[in-house]
C-alpha positions in Angstrom: 78.8 74.1 152.7 82.4 73.1 152.2 81.6 70.7 149.4 79.5 73.2 147.4 82.2 75.8 147.9 84.6 73.4 146.4 82.5 72.8 143.4 81.8 76.4 142.9 85.4 77.1 142.9 86.1 74.1 140.4 83.6 75.4 138.0 84.9 78.9 138.3 88.4 77.6 137.4 87.0 75.5 134.5 85.4 78.8 133.3 88.3 80.9 133.6 90.7 78.3 131.8 88.1 78.2 128.9 88.0 81.8 128.6 91.8 82.0 128.4 92.1 79.6 126.0 89.4 80.8 123.6 90.7 82.7 120.7 89.6 86.4 121.1 89.7 88.6 118.2 89.9 92.4 118.0 89.1 94.3 114.9 91.9 96.7 113.9 90.5 97.9 110.7 86.9 97.7 109.3 86.1 97.9 105.5 86.0 101.6 105.4 89.3 101.9 107.1 90.8 99.3 104.6 89.5 101.2 101.7 91.1 104.4 103.1 94.4 102.7 103.6 94.3 101.1 100.1 93.5 104.6 98.6 96.6 106.1 100.3 98.8 103.3 99.3 97.7 103.8 95.7 98.5 107.6 96.0 101.9 106.8 97.5 102.6 104.3 94.6 101.6 106.7 92.0 103.5 109.6 93.6 106.6 107.4 93.6 106.0 106.3 90.0 104.4 109.4 88.4 106.9 109.5 85.5 106.1 106.0 84.4 103.4 105.0 81.9 103.1 101.5 83.0 103.5 99.9 86.3 103.3 96.2 87.4 101.6 95.4 90.6 102.6 92.0 91.7 100.7 90.3 94.7 101.7 87.3 96.7 98.9 84.7 96.3 96.4 84.7 98.1 95.8 87.6 100.4 98.5 89.7 99.2 97.1 89.4 95.7 93.8 90.6 96.9 95.3 93.6 98.3 97.3 93.9 95.0 93.9 94.0 93.0 92.4 96.7 95.3 95.6 98.8 94.7 95.5 98.4 91.1 91.7 99.3 90.9 92.4 102.4 92.9 95.6 103.3 90.7 93.6 103.1 87.6 90.9 105.6 89.2 93.5 108.3 90.3 96.1 108.0 87.5 96.8 107.6 83.7 99.1 104.7 84.5 98.7 101.5 82.7 98.6 98.8 85.4 99.4 95.2 84.8 98.4 93.0 87.6 100.8 90.0 88.2 100.3 86.9 90.7 103.3 85.7 92.7 103.0 82.1 93.5 105.0 81.0 96.5 104.7 78.2 99.1 104.9 80.1 102.3 105.7 77.0 104.3 108.7 75.8 102.3 110.0 78.7 100.2 113.5 77.3 99.8 112.2 74.1 98.3 110.0 75.5 95.6 110.4 77.9 92.9 108.7 81.0 93.1 106.5 81.6 90.0 105.2 84.7 88.3 102.0 84.8 86.1 104.0 86.8 83.4 107.1 86.0 81.6 110.3 87.6 82.9 110.8 89.5 79.5 107.8 91.6 80.1 109.3 92.9 83.4 112.4 94.5 81.4 112.7 98.2 82.3 109.5 98.3 84.2 108.7 99.4 87.8 107.4 96.5 89.9 105.4 96.9 93.1 105.4 93.6 95.1 102.3 93.6 97.4 101.5 91.3 100.3 98.7 91.7 103.2 100.8 91.3 106.3 104.8 91.9 106.7 105.6 89.7 109.7 109.3 88.4 109.9 110.1 89.4 106.2 110.7 85.9 104.9 107.9 85.6 102.6 108.5 89.1 100.9 112.2 88.2 100.7 111.5 85.0 98.8 108.8 86.8 96.7 111.4 89.2 95.5 113.7 86.4 94.2 112.3 86.2 90.6 112.8 90.0 90.1 116.3 89.8 90.9 117.1 88.2 87.6 114.9 90.7 85.7 116.1 94.0 84.4 113.9 96.2 86.3 113.8 99.9 86.4 112.6 100.0 90.0 111.1 97.7 92.7 109.0 98.6 95.6 107.2 96.7 98.4 103.7 97.4 99.8 101.9 95.8 102.7 98.5 96.6 104.3 99.9 95.7 107.7 103.6 95.9 108.9 104.0 94.0 112.1 107.7 95.2 112.8 108.8 91.8 113.6 111.8 91.5 111.2 114.1 88.5 111.1 115.1 89.3 107.6 116.4 92.5 106.2 113.2 93.4 104.5 111.2 96.5 104.9 108.1 97.9 103.3 108.6 101.0 101.2 104.8 101.8 101.7 102.5 100.3 104.6 98.8 100.9 105.3 99.3 100.4 109.0 102.3 99.8 111.1 101.5 97.6 114.2 103.3 96.8 117.2 102.3 93.3 118.3 103.8 90.5 120.3 105.2 87.5 118.5 102.2 85.4 120.1 99.7 87.6 118.4 98.4 86.8 115.0 96.9 89.3 112.3 94.4 87.9 109.9 93.2 89.9 106.9 89.8 89.0 105.6 89.2 90.4 102.1 85.7 88.8 101.1 83.1 90.6 99.2 80.8 90.0 102.1 83.1 91.0 105.0 86.2 93.0 104.9 88.3 93.5 108.1 91.7 93.1 109.8 91.8 91.3 113.1 94.4 90.8 115.8 94.1 87.6 117.9 
């Protein structure tokens, strides 16, 4: 009996440790909720720039650009604004070593309103580096938009507009999935 009890305890401990180490995901937003957040963000951007005739939506590759595309599409439906979509190419793991690149010449930015978009604002580091090329442009106005704001700022960057402000621990991870077949935001 003692031997069997020992094996049962051993198996139970293995089961518990495997369960604790397995990554569990909790869905925060489903595709319908993401669409609602995108539409609300588009209205906020439009209200902020209603006096403009053209606006530049600049998305940080990859997921930030996907969010930017969705906002641009929503803006075109609800406003007469001409929307130019721009890609911001940045190495998120070594921002200070490589130049941040835009898919448009800086001359096209003159006297324009630019909205920089990312999927998740975590520490603020990526957003801060993504704003760098716009500092040398003669912009009319710049705004920042994120789908999820995690509120873990290490840098003095905040989003002007956010779809969802989420209090998380530093150990948790937010992942945004914007595939055609499945759209969701997960916390793991």
